[in-house]
C-alpha positions as CSV (number, residue, x, y, z in Angstrom):
1,M,0.0,0.0,0.0
2,S,1.4,3.4,-0.9
3,Q,2.1,6.0,1.7
4,P,-0.5,8.8,2.1
5,L,0.5,12.2,0.9
6,S,1.8,14.6,3.5
7,I,0.4,18.2,3.8
8,L,1.7,20.9,6.0
9,V,-1.1,23.3,7.2
10,V,0.4,26.7,8.2
11,E,-2.2,28.6,10.1
12,D,-2.1,30.6,13.4
13,D,-5.9,30.4,13.9
14,L,-6.3,27.2,15.9
15,K,-9.9,26.7,14.9
16,V,-9.2,27.1,11.2
17,R,-6.1,24.8,11.5
18,A,-8.2,22.1,13.2
19,L,-10.8,22.4,10.5
20,L,-8.3,22.0,7.7
21,R,-6.6,19.1,9.5
22,N,-9.8,17.2,10.0
23,V,-10.9,17.8,6.4
24,L,-7.6,16.6,5.0
25,E,-7.2,13.6,7.3
26,D,-10.8,12.5,6.4
27,D,-9.7,12.6,2.8
28,G,-6.7,10.4,3.5
29,F,-3.8,12.8,3.8
30,D,-1.2,12.9,6.6
31,V,-1.2,16.4,8.1
32,L,1.5,18.4,9.8
33,E,0.8,21.7,11.5
34,A,2.7,25.0,11.9
35,G,1.7,28.4,13.2
36,D,4.7,30.5,12.4
37,A,7.6,31.0,9.9
38,A,10.3,29.3,11.9
39,S,8.5,26.0,12.4
40,T,7.2,26.1,8.8
41,L,10.7,26.4,7.3
42,A,11.9,23.6,9.7
43,F,9.1,21.3,8.5
44,V,9.8,22.1,4.8
45,Q,13.5,21.4,5.2
46,N,13.2,18.2,7.2
47,N,10.1,16.5,5.8
48,D,9.1,15.1,2.4
49,L,6.0,17.2,1.9
50,S,3.5,16.9,-0.9
51,L,1.9,20.3,-0.4
52,V,1.7,23.3,1.9
53,T,-1.4,25.3,2.7
54,L,-0.3,28.8,3.8
55,D,-2.3,31.5,5.5
56,I,-1.3,34.9,4.2
57,N,-2.0,36.5,7.6
58,L,0.1,34.8,10.3
59,G,-0.4,37.3,13.1
60,A,2.6,39.7,13.0
61,E,4.3,37.6,10.2
62,S,3.7,37.8,6.5
63,G,2.6,34.7,4.7
64,L,3.8,36.2,1.5
65,D,7.3,36.7,2.9
66,L,7.2,33.1,4.1
67,A,6.1,31.9,0.7
68,R,9.2,33.6,-0.8
69,D,11.4,31.9,1.8
70,I,9.9,28.5,1.1
71,R,10.5,29.0,-2.6
72,K,14.2,29.6,-1.9
73,I,14.6,26.1,-0.5
74,S,11.8,24.0,-2.0
75,T,9.6,23.5,-5.0
76,V,6.8,22.0,-2.9
77,P,3.3,23.1,-4.1
78,I,1.9,26.0,-2.1
79,V,-1.8,26.8,-1.8
80,M,-2.4,30.2,-0.2
81,V,-5.3,30.8,2.2
82,T,-6.5,34.4,1.8
83,G,-9.3,36.7,2.9
84,K,-12.3,37.0,0.6
85,D,-11.3,40.5,-0.6
86,D,-7.5,40.1,-0.6
87,V,-7.2,40.2,-4.4
88,I,-3.8,41.9,-4.5
89,D,-2.4,39.5,-2.0
90,R,-3.6,36.6,-4.2
91,V,-1.9,38.0,-7.3
92,V,1.3,38.7,-5.4
93,G,1.2,35.2,-3.9
94,L,0.8,33.6,-7.4
95,E,3.6,35.8,-8.8
96,I,6.1,34.7,-6.1
97,G,5.5,31.0,-6.6
98,A,2.2,29.9,-5.0
99,D,0.3,27.4,-7.1
100,D,-3.3,28.3,-6.1
101,Y,-5.3,30.0,-3.4
102,I,-8.4,29.3,-1.3
103,A,-10.5,32.3,-0.1
104,K,-12.0,32.4,3.4
105,P,-14.7,31.5,4.2
106,F,-14.2,28.3,2.2
107,H,-16.2,25.1,1.7
108,V,-14.5,21.9,2.6
109,R,-15.2,20.4,-0.9
110,E,-13.5,23.4,-2.5
111,V,-10.4,22.8,-0.3
112,I,-10.1,19.2,-1.3
113,A,-10.8,19.9,-5.0
114,R,-8.2,22.7,-5.2
115,I,-5.6,20.7,-3.4
116,R,-6.2,17.6,-5.5
117,A,-6.0,19.8,-8.7
118,V,-2.6,21.3,-7.6
119,L,-1.2,17.9,-6.7
120,R,-2.3,16.5,-10.1
121,R,-0.7,19.3,-12.0
122,H,2.5,19.1,-10.0
123,Q,2.7,15.3,-10.7
124,F,2.0,15.8,-14.4
125,A,4.7,18.5,-14.6
126,T,7.2,16.3,-12.7
127,N,6.5,13.4,-15.0
128,D,6.7,15.6,-18.1
129,A,10.1,16.9,-16.9
130,Q,11.4,13.4,-16.5
131,H,10.2,12.2,-19.9
132,A,10.5,15.4,-22.0
133,I,12.5,15.2,-25.3
134,E,15.9,16.8,-25.2
135,P,15.8,20.6,-25.9
136,V,16.8,21.6,-29.3
137,Q,20.0,23.7,-29.5
138,D,18.9,26.7,-31.6
139,T,21.2,27.8,-34.5
140,R,21.8,31.5,-35.1
141,D,18.4,31.8,-36.8
142,G,16.7,29.3,-34.5
143,A,15.6,25.7,-35.0
144,K,12.7,25.0,-37.3
145,Y,9.9,22.6,-36.5
146,C,8.3,21.2,-39.6
147,F,4.9,19.4,-39.6
148,D,2.4,18.6,-42.3
149,G,3.8,21.1,-44.8
150,M,4.1,23.9,-42.2
151,M,7.0,25.3,-40.3
152,A,7.4,27.0,-36.9
153,V,10.4,28.9,-35.7
154,L,10.0,29.0,-31.9
155,D,12.4,31.7,-30.9
156,R,10.8,34.1,-33.5
157,M,7.2,33.0,-32.6
158,Q,6.7,32.6,-36.4
159,V,4.6,30.0,-38.2
160,I,4.7,29.6,-41.9
161,D,1.7,28.0,-43.6
162,R,1.7,25.6,-46.6
163,T,1.7,28.4,-49.1
164,G,4.8,30.1,-47.6
165,K,2.9,32.9,-45.9
166,D,3.0,33.8,-42.2
167,C,0.2,32.3,-40.2
168,A,-1.2,34.7,-37.6
169,L,-1.4,33.1,-34.2
170,T,-2.1,34.7,-30.8
171,T,0.5,34.3,-28.1
172,G,-1.7,31.7,-26.4
173,D,-2.2,29.7,-29.5
174,F,1.6,29.8,-30.3
175,N,2.4,28.6,-26.7
176,L,0.0,25.7,-27.1
177,L,1.5,24.8,-30.5
178,K,5.0,24.9,-29.0
179,V,3.9,22.5,-26.2
180,F,2.6,20.1,-28.9
181,L,5.7,20.4,-31.2
182,E,8.1,19.6,-28.3
183,R,6.0,16.5,-27.4
184,P,4.7,15.0,-30.6
185,K,2.7,11.8,-30.5
186,R,2.4,12.0,-26.7
187,V,-1.0,12.0,-25.1
188,L,-1.3,15.2,-23.0
189,S,-4.1,15.7,-20.5
190,R,-5.9,19.1,-20.1
191,D,-4.1,19.4,-16.7
192,Q,-0.7,19.0,-18.4
193,L,-1.6,21.4,-21.2
194,M,-2.9,24.1,-18.8
195,D,0.3,23.8,-16.7
196,L,2.7,23.7,-19.6
197,T,1.1,26.7,-21.3
198,G,1.4,28.8,-18.1
199,G,-2.2,28.4,-16.8
200,I,-2.7,28.9,-13.0
201,S,-5.6,26.7,-12.3
202,W,-8.7,25.2,-13.8
203,T,-11.7,23.1,-12.9
204,P,-13.2,20.1,-14.7
205,L,-15.9,22.4,-16.1
206,D,-13.3,24.9,-17.5
207,R,-13.2,24.9,-21.3
208,T,-10.1,27.1,-21.7
209,I,-7.9,24.4,-23.2
210,D,-10.6,23.0,-25.4
211,N,-11.3,26.4,-26.8
212,Q,-7.6,27.0,-27.5
213,V,-7.3,23.7,-29.2
214,A,-10.3,24.5,-31.4
215,R,-8.8,27.9,-32.3
216,L,-5.4,26.4,-33.1
217,R,-7.0,23.7,-35.3
218,K,-8.6,26.4,-37.4
219,K,-5.1,27.8,-38.1
220,I,-3.1,24.7,-38.8
221,E,-5.5,21.8,-39.8
222,R,-6.3,21.2,-43.5
223,N,-9.9,20.4,-42.4
224,P,-10.6,21.7,-38.9
225,S,-13.8,19.7,-38.8
226,D,-11.8,16.5,-39.3
227,P,-8.6,17.2,-37.5
228,R,-5.6,15.0,-38.4
229,I,-2.8,16.9,-36.6
230,I,-4.3,17.6,-33.1
231,K,-6.4,14.6,-32.3
232,T,-8.7,14.2,-29.3
233,V,-8.1,11.3,-26.9
234,R,-11.5,10.8,-25.4
235,G,-11.6,11.1,-21.7
236,V,-7.9,12.1,-21.4
237,G,-6.9,15.1,-23.6
238,Y,-5.1,15.6,-26.9
239,T,-2.2,14.4,-28.9
240,F,-0.1,16.0,-31.7
241,A,-0.5,13.0,-34.1
242,C,1.6,14.0,-37.2
243,D,5.3,13.7,-37.7
244,V,7.5,16.6,-36.5
245,D,10.9,17.2,-38.0
246,C,13.3,19.6,-36.3
247,Q,15.6,21.2,-38.9
248,S,18.5,23.6,-38.6
249,E,18.8,26.9,-40.5
250,H,20.4,25.1,-43.4
251,D,17.5,22.8,-44.0
252,T,14.7,23.6,-46.3
253,L,11.0,22.9,-46.0
254,H,9.2,21.5,-49.0
255,K,6.0,23.6,-49.3
256,S,2.9,22.0,-50.7
257,A,0.2,24.1,-52.3
C-alpha cells in the first residue's frame, strides 16, 4: 500500500487549523501543522511534503514573505489561504510562486478539489520533466519545427503555412503549438496542457484548453472539422498526431500548395 501524501497546514488560527486538519485527514492525507515562519521552514527542510497550505495573515508575520522563503529552499506546491477581498495578495502570492489559493470563508469540498488539482498538475509537470524530449539547440536563426507542410520557428514565434505565408497566431495559440511540437505523439491531459502553457488553475468544467485547441485547429488543420494533426483522446486530452521534423537553419522545407 502506498504511503499517504503529507500536507503541512500553516495557520495561526487554531480553529481554522483544526478544520483543515480534519478535512484533509478525512480525505486520506497525513497532516502536519505549523503556526509561524520558523516552524514552517523547519518542516519544509526536514520532511518530504507533498503540499503546503499557507495562510497569508500569520499574526505579526507575513505569509507572502514566508512563501518567498519556502521557494528559496523547496519546489513543494503552495496553496495560499486568503481573505475574501485580498485580491492583490492573491496576485502577489501567485507571482512569487504559489500554485493556487483558497479564499476564506471556504467550503471543505473546494479545499479538497483545489488541493487535488494542484497535486495533479504538479505530478504531471514532474512526469513531463522526467520524460520530455531533449531541448533543441537553436542555431543562429533558430531551430525550425516542420509538420504537415508547415513550419514553426519557436524563438521568433513565427509560423509559416503551406503556401509560404505567415500564419497569424495569438500568443496563447503559439504557446499551445509549442507544447505540442516539443512533445509529438504523446497524449497530454488538459491538466498538463494548462500547466505547460502557463495556466494557473482550472476546474473540470473549465473549457479554456478545449477552446484554445479548437482555435489552433482552425489555423493549422487542413480540415478543422476532421482534425488530423491535433487529435482528441477521449476522456484524457489531446495528442499531436503528425510527424514533427526539427531542422537547422540550413535545412529547407518543402512547401505544398
